C-alpha positions in Angstrom: -12.5 10.6 -11.4 -13.0 7.8 -9.0 -12.0 4.2 -9.7 -14.8 1.8 -10.8 -17.0 1.2 -7.7 -18.7 -1.8 -9.2 -15.5 -3.9 -9.4 -16.3 -7.4 -8.4 -14.2 -10.0 -6.6 -11.6 -12.0 -8.5 -10.7 -15.6 -8.0 -7.2 -16.3 -6.6 -4.7 -18.4 -8.4 -4.6 -21.8 -6.7 -1.6 -23.4 -8.5 1.0 -22.2 -6.0 4.5 -22.4 -7.4 3.4 -23.6 -10.8 1.9 -20.2 -11.5 5.3 -18.6 -11.3 7.1 -21.1 -13.5 4.7 -21.0 -16.5 5.8 -19.4 -19.7 2.8 -17.1 -19.5 0.9 -15.7 -16.5 -2.0 -17.9 -15.3 -5.6 -17.3 -16.5 -7.8 -15.3 -14.1 -11.4 -14.3 -14.3 -12.2 -10.9 -15.8 -13.1 -7.9 -13.8 -16.8 -7.7 -13.6 -17.2 -11.4 -13.1 -18.5 -12.9 -9.9 -16.1 -15.4 -8.4 -15.0 -16.7 -5.0 -13.0 -14.4 -2.7 -9.4 -13.6 -3.3 -7.0 -15.4 -1.0 -4.8 -12.5 -0.1 -4.0 -13.1 3.6 -3.2 -10.5 6.2 -0.3 -11.5 8.4 -0.8 -10.0 11.8 2.0 -7.6 13.1 3.2 -7.9 16.6 2.7 -5.2 19.2 6.4 -4.3 19.2 7.7 -2.2 16.4 11.0 -3.9 16.5 9.9 -7.5 16.6 8.8 -9.9 13.8 5.0 -10.1 13.3 3.3 -13.4 13.7 1.6 -14.9 10.7 -1.9 -16.2 10.2 -3.1 -17.8 7.0 -6.4 -16.5 5.9 -8.7 -15.9 3.0 -9.5 -12.4 1.6 -11.1 -10.4 -1.1 -10.6 -7.3 -3.2 -13.0 -4.4 -3.8 -12.8 -1.0 -5.4 -12.5 2.5 -4.0 -15.3 4.0 -1.9 -17.1 7.2 -3.0 -15.3 10.5 -2.5 -17.4 11.4 0.5 -17.4 9.2 3.7 -21.1 9.9 4.0 -22.0 8.9 0.4 -23.7 5.6 -0.3 -21.4 2.7 -1.2 -22.2 1.0 -4.4 -20.4 -2.3 -3.8 -20.7 -5.6 -2.0 -19.8 -5.9 1.7 -17.0 -8.2 2.7 -17.8 -11.9 3.5 -18.7 -12.7 7.0 -15.7 -14.1 8.9 -18.0 -16.6 10.6 -19.4 -18.0 7.4 -16.4 -17.6 5.1 -14.9 -20.8 3.7 -12.0 -22.1 5.9 -8.5 -22.3 4.5 -7.9 -25.4 2.6 -4.8 -27.2 1.6 -3.2 -26.5 -1.8 -4.3 -29.9 -3.0 -8.0 -29.2 -2.2 -7.8 -25.7 -3.6 -6.2 -27.0 -6.8 -8.9 -29.6 -7.3 -11.6 -26.9 -7.2 -9.8 -24.4 -9.3 -11.3 -25.7 -12.5 -14.8 -25.4 -11.1 -14.2 -21.8 -10.0 -12.8 -20.9 -13.4 -15.9 -22.0 -15.1 -18.2 -19.9 -12.9 -19.2 -16.3 -13.5 -20.7 -14.3 -16.3 -19.4 -15.3 -19.7 -16.6 -17.5 -18.3 -18.2 -20.6 -19.9 -17.5 -19.2 -23.4 -13.8 -18.6 -22.5 -13.7 -22.1 -20.9 -14.8 -23.6 -24.2 -12.7 -21.5 -26.5 -9.5 -21.8 -24.5 -7.0 -19.5 -23.0 -6.4 -17.6 -26.2 -9.7 -15.8 -26.1 -9.2 -15.1 -22.3 -5.9 -13.4 -23.0 -7.5 -11.4 -25.8 -10.2 -10.2 -23.4 -7.5 -9.4 -20.7 -5.5 -7.4 -23.3 -8.6 -5.4 -24.2 -9.3 -4.6 -20.6 -5.8 -3.6 -19.8 -5.5 -1.5 -22.9 -8.7 0.3 -22.2 -7.5 1.0 -18.6 -4.2 2.5 -19.9 -6.0 4.6 -22.6 -8.4 5.9 -19.9 -5.6 7.0 -17.7 -3.7 8.7 -20.6 -6.9 10.4 -21.7 -7.6 11.6 -18.1 -4.1 13.2 -17.8 -4.0 14.4 -21.4 -1.3 17.2 -21.8 -0.6 17.0 -18.1 1.0 13.5 -18.4 4.5 14.0 -16.9 7.4 13.9 -19.3 9.3 10.6 -19.0 7.1 9.2 -16.2 5.4 5.7 -16.5 2.3 4.4 -14.8 2.2 0.6 -14.9 0.0 -1.8 -13.0 1.6 -5.0 -11.6 0.1 -8.4 -12.3 -1.1 -10.4 -9.3 0.6 -13.9 -9.1 -1.9 -15.5 -6.8 -2.4 -13.3 -3.8 0.6 -11.0 -4.2 -1.4 -7.8 -3.7 0.6 -7.0 -0.5 3.8 -7.2 -2.6 2.4 -5.1 -5.5 1.1 -2.3 -3.2 4.5 -1.9 -1.5 6.4 -2.0 -4.8 4.3 0.9 -6.2 5.0 3.0 -3.1 8.7 2.3 -3.3 8.8 3.0 -7.1 7.4 6.4 -6.6 9.8 7.2 -3.8 11.9 9.1 -6.3 15.2 9.4 -4.4 15.2 5.6 -3.7 14.2 4.8 -7.3 16.9 7.0 -8.8 19.7 5.7 -6.5 18.6 2.1 -7.2 18.7 2.6 -10.9 22.0 4.3 -10.7 23.5 1.5 -8.7 22.1 -1.0 -11.2 23.6 0.8 -14.2 27.0 1.1 -12.5 27.2 -2.5 -11.3 25.4 -4.6 -13.9 27.8 -6.8 -15.8 26.0 -9.4 -17.9 27.2 -12.9 -17.1 29.1 -11.8 -13.9 26.4 -10.4 -11.5 24.6 -13.0 -9.5 20.9 -12.6 -9.5 19.4 -11.6 -6.2 16.5 -9.7 -4.7 18.3 -6.4 -5.3 19.0 -7.0 -9.0 15.5 -8.3 -9.6 13.9 -5.2 -8.0 16.2 -2.9 -9.9 15.5 -4.7 -13.1 11.7 -4.4 -12.5 12.1 -0.6 -11.9 14.2 -0.4 -15.1 11.5 -2.1 -17.1 8.9 0.4 -15.9 11.0 3.5 -16.3 12.2 2.5 -19.8 8.9 1.2 -21.2 8.0 2.5 -24.6 4.4 2.9 -23.6 3.3 5.4 -20.9 0.8 3.1 -19.3 0.2 -0.7 -19.2 0.7 -3.8 -17.1 4.0 -5.5 -16.1 4.3 -9.0 -14.7 6.9 -8.9 -11.9 7.6 -12.6 -12.4 11.3 -12.7 -11.7 11.0 -10.6 -8.6 8.2 -12.8 -7.1 10.2 -15.9 -7.9 13.2 -14.5 -6.1 11.0 -13.5 -3.1 9.6 -17.0 -3.1 13.1 -18.5 -2.9 14.2 -16.3 -0.1 11.0 -16.1 1.9 9.8 -19.1 3.9 6.2 -17.9 3.9 5.8 -18.6 0.1 7.0 -22.2 0.5 4.4 -22.8 3.2 1.5 -21.3 1.1 1.1 -18.5 3.6 1.0 -14.9 2.7 2.4 -11.8 4.5 0.8 -8.5 5.1 2.2 -5.4 3.4 4.1 -4.1 6.5 5.9 -7.4 7.1 6.9 -7.6 3.4 8.2 -4.0 3.5 10.5 -4.9 6.4 11.6 -8.1 4.8 12.4 -6.4 1.5 14.4 -3.4 3.0 16.4 -5.7 5.3 17.2 -8.1 2.5 18.4 -5.2 0.3 20.6 -3.9 3.2 22.1 -7.4 3.7 23.0 -7.7 0.0 24.5 -4.2 -0.3 26.5 -4.6 2.9 27.8 -8.0 1.7 28.8 -6.5 -1.6 30.6 -3.6 0.1 32.5 -6.0 2.4 33.5 -8.2 -0.5 34.8 -5.2 -2.5 36.8 -4.0 0.5 38.4 -7.4 1.0 39.3 -7.9 -2.6 43.0 -7.3 -3.5 42.1 -4.8 -6.2 40.3 -2.5 -3.8 43.0 -2.7 -1.1 45.9 -1.9 -3.4 47.4 1.6 -3.3 46.9 2.1 -7.0 43.1 1.3 -6.8 42.3 3.2 -3.6 40.3 6.4 -4.5 41.7 8.5 -1.6 45.3 7.2 -1.3 46.7 4.0 0.3 44.4 2.2 2.6 45.7 2.2 6.2 45.2 -1.0 8.2 42.8 -0.8 11.1 44.3 -0.8 14.6 43.6 -3.9 16.8 40.3 -3.6 18.5 38.8 -1.0 16.1 35.5 -2.1 14.8 34.6 -1.4 11.2 31.6 0.8 10.7 28.9 -0.8 8.5 28.5 0.9 5.1 25.8 3.4 4.5 23.6 1.9 1.8 21.0 3.5 -0.4 18.4 2.0 2.0 20.0 3.7 5.0 20.3 7.1 3.1 16.6 7.2 2.4 14.8 5.3 5.2 17.0 5.0 8.3 16.4 7.2 11.3 17.8 7.0 14.9 15.8 6.7 18.1 17.1 7.5 21.5 15.8 5.4 24.4 16.2 7.5 27.6 15.7 6.0 31.0 15.9 8.2 34.1 16.4 6.6 37.5 14.0 8.3 40.0 16.4 7.8 42.9 19.7 9.1 41.6 18.4 11.0 38.5 21.0 9.3 36.3 19.9 9.2 32.7 20.8 6.2 30.6 20.5 6.7 26.9 20.7 4.0 24.2 20.5 4.7 20.4 18.8 2.3 18.0 18.1 2.6 14.3 14.8 2.2 12.5 13.5 2.0 9.0 9.9 2.6 9.9 7.9 3.6 13.0 5.1 1.3 14.2 2.6 3.3 16.3 -0.4 2.4 18.3 -3.7 4.0 17.3 -6.7 5.3 19.1 -10.3 6.1 18.0 -10.8 9.6 16.4 -7.1 10.5 16.6 -4.4 11.8 14.2 -0.9 10.8 13.2 0.4 13.7 15.2 -1.2 12.4 18.4 -0.1 8.9 17.7 3.5 10.1 17.3 3.2 12.1 20.6 2.0 8.9 22.4 4.9 7.0 20.8 7.3 9.5 22.4 5.4 9.8 25.7 7.0 9.2 29.1 6.4 5.8 30.7 6.9 5.0 34.4 8.7 1.7 35.3 7.7 0.4 38.7 6.5 -2.8 40.5 7.6 -5.8 38.4 9.0 -3.5 35.7 11.6 -1.7 37.7 14.8 -0.6 36.0 18.2 -1.8 37.1 20.3 1.3 37.7 24.0 0.8 37.2 24.8 3.6 39.6 22.5 2.4 42.3 23.4 -1.2 41.6 19.8 -2.2 42.3 16.3 -2.2 40.8 14.7 1.2 41.0 11.7 3.0 39.8 12.4 5.0 36.6 10.9 7.0 33.8 11.4 5.9 30.2 10.7 7.7 27.0 11.6 7.5 23.3 12.8 10.4 21.2 13.7 10.7 17.6 17.4 11.6 17.5 17.7 11.7 13.7 14.7 11.9 11.4 14.9 9.9 8.2 14.5 11.4 4.7 11.6 9.1 4.0 9.5 8.6 7.0 7.4 5.4 7.0 4.7 5.1 9.6 2.9 1.8 10.2 -0.4 2.0 11.9 -1.0 -1.0 14.2 -4.5 -1.9 13.0 -4.3 -5.5 14.2 -4.6 -6.1 17.9 -4.7 -9.4 19.8 -7.8 -9.6 22.1 -7.1 -11.9 25.0 -10.8 -12.3 25.8 -11.5 -13.5 22.3 -8.2 -15.3 21.9 -7.8 -13.9 18.4 -6.7 -10.8 16.5 -9.1 -8.1 15.6 -8.8 -5.3 13.1 -9.1 -1.8 14.5 -11.1 0.3 12.1 -10.3 3.5 14.2 -10.5 6.8 12.4 -6.9 8.1 12.3 -6.4 11.3 10.3 -3.2 11.5 8.3 -2.4 15.0 6.9 -0.9 15.8 3.6 1.8 17.8 5.3 3.3 16.6 8.6 5.6 18.3 11.2 7.7 15.8 13.1 8.4 17.1 16.6 9.8 15.4 19.8 13.2 15.2 18.2 16.4 15.4 20.2 17.5 18.6 18.7 14.0 20.2 19.2 13.8 21.1 15.5 10.6 20.3 13.6 11.1 18.3 10.4 8.5 18.9 7.7 7.2 16.1 5.5 4.9 15.6 2.6 2.7 12.6 2.1 3.4 10.8 -1.2 2.1 7.2 -0.8 -0.5 5.2 1.3 -0.8 1.5 1.4 -4.4 0.6 2.2 -5.7 -2.5 3.9 -9.1 -3.5 2.5 -11.1 -5.9 4.7 -13.3 -6.2 7.8 -10.8 -8.2 9.8 -7.6 -10.2 9.8 -9.3 -13.1 8.2 -10.2 -11.1 5.0 -7.9 -8.8 3.3 -6.6 -7.1 0.1 -4.1 -4.3 -0.4 -4.1 -1.4 -2.7 -2.0 1.8 -2.8 -2.4 5.4 -3.6 0.6 7.4 -4.8 1.3 11.0 -5.5 3.2 11.7 -8.7 3.8 15.1 -10.2 0.9 16.6 -8.1 -1.5 13.9 -9.3 -2.9 11.1 -7.1 -3.1 7.7 -8.6 -4.9 4.5 -7.4 -3.0 1.2 -7.9 -5.0 -2.0 -7.5 -2.7 -4.7 -9.0 -3.2 -4.4 -12.8 -5.6 -1.4 -12.5 -4.3 2.2 -12.4 -6.6 5.2 -12.3 -6.6 8.8 -11.3 -8.3 10.0 -8.1 -8.8 13.3 -6.4 -6.8 14.3 -3.3 -9.9 14.4 -1.2 -10.4 10.7 -1.9 -7.7 10.0 0.7 -10.1 11.1 3.4 -12.1 8.0 2.9 -9.2 5.9 4.1 -8.8 7.6 7.5 -11.0 4.9 9.1 -14.4 4.7 10.7 -15.8 6.8 13.6 -18.0 3.9 14.6 -16.8 0.3 15.2 -19.5 -1.3 13.0 -19.3 0.6 9.8 -19.6 -0.4 6.1 -16.2 1.2 5.3 -13.5 -1.4 5.5 -10.7 0.5 3.6 -8.2 1.9 6.0 -4.8 3.5 5.7 -2.2 1.1 6.9 1.3 2.3 5.9 2.1 6.0 5.2 5.1 7.2 3.3 6.2 10.8 3.9 9.1 12.5 2.2 11.2 15.2 3.9 10.8 18.7 2.4 14.4 19.6 3.2 15.7 18.2 -0.1 16.9 14.9 -1.3 19.5 13.1 0.9 
C-alpha cells in the first residue's frame, strides 16, 4: 500500500524558538489543507567529503510518495517555481503573517473561531487513524516488541526527523545506545546533553505502551538548538550535515566522559581497576582515543596512497570516516560511484606532489582505498553542485541505482564486504531552494515510509522511484540522498 498521494503542503511554524518552549506543540494546519510552502531548507554540502558544507537559507515544501512505477502518472502538485517562489523573509515578517496563513485553507476558519482545542482534537483523530491504519496493514505480522512512531515537526525539522528514524532502526546502534543509557543514567547526577536526549527519545519510543503513534522530540530539538548555531540564525541544515553534526557531537561527549572517568581517583586506584593496577604511561606515549559506540558502528578507515612517478615511492596516509560522500553521474549506480571514488588520479602541472625522497615536486598518482570497512556503511550522494556559470547551486536529479544488497570492493585486503540496505533518506524538491526530507526504513522485512508524523507501509519496489530521473527536466523530484547499509557479517 502506497502512502497518500494527495497529501497537500503544510504551513511551517514561524514562531522560531517560541515553538520549542511552549507547554504544548504549536498548532499546524491539517493534512489535506492548502497552505503556503513548508520552510524546510536544504543546506548545500561542499564538494569535499571531509569538509563542512556551506549553508543557504531557503524555502521548501513537502509532498507525498510517488506511484510505485516511475512511468505511472503522478497525482500530486508540482513543486513551486524557484523563480516565482516567495523570497526568504526575516522571522519578524514571517511571524506577522503567520496568523493570516493559519486562517487560510479548507475548514481552517472553523478551527480559528473555535480555538486550539478543536484543532488538537482533529490532529489526534488524524494521528490515531494513521496508527490504526498501519497496525491493520501489518496485522499478525506486527513485530513483537517493535514500535513505529512518527516524529512531530517543530517548524522545519524534517531533516532532523528523517535522520533520527534512520538511526533508530540501525539496530546495533540503538541497542548499544539504550544499554549505555541504562548503565549510566543516575537521576539528579547526569548532566543533560545531546547524548542523553537522544537516548531518552529512543527509550520513549522503545518502551511506549502503544505500537504506533506520534512522539514530539521536544527536548532533543531544544538541545540541538542550544548546540547548533544554525538554529539561532533561523537557518536550517540539510540531512547530511545534521547527521555529521550529530555523530560528531556524540563522539565528543563519549570521549569526554571516558577521559573524565580515567582521570578520576576512583578509576585509577588499584582496587577499582578491572584488570589490575593501572600502570602509568611512559613519557612521550600518546593515549589512544576511546572506541565509542559511534566508532563501533559507523567508523571506517581510508588509505590515501600517493605514488611518485619518478622514484616509485608510495606514501600512504590513513584517515577515518563516518560516511562516504561520493560524486554521482547520470544513469549510474552506487557501485560505479564507489569505483570512481577509489579511482586513480594523476597529479601534475600545478598539482604536483612533493616527494620526500626526491625532495622536490614530482608528478604522482593518487588513489583512495578502503582499508577497513565500517559495520554500518553510510553513503551520501552529492546531489548539490555549484555551477560557476550560474553562480549558484543546482540539484542533480541524476538516476543513481542503489541495490538492496551491495558488495564493497576496492578494499586494502581485497576482500569484498557484503551489505544490506536498511534505510534511505530522501530529498524532495526540484532544487536547493525548495526541499523536504522523508525516510524509508526496513524493519523486520517490512519497508516503512516516515514523513514526520506520518508512518505507512510501502512495498520494496517503491524504492525504485527514488533512484532519480533519466532526464534533467522530469516531474519526479524525490531522490535518494543518504543510504544506510548494514554489514552482513554480524553485529560489531
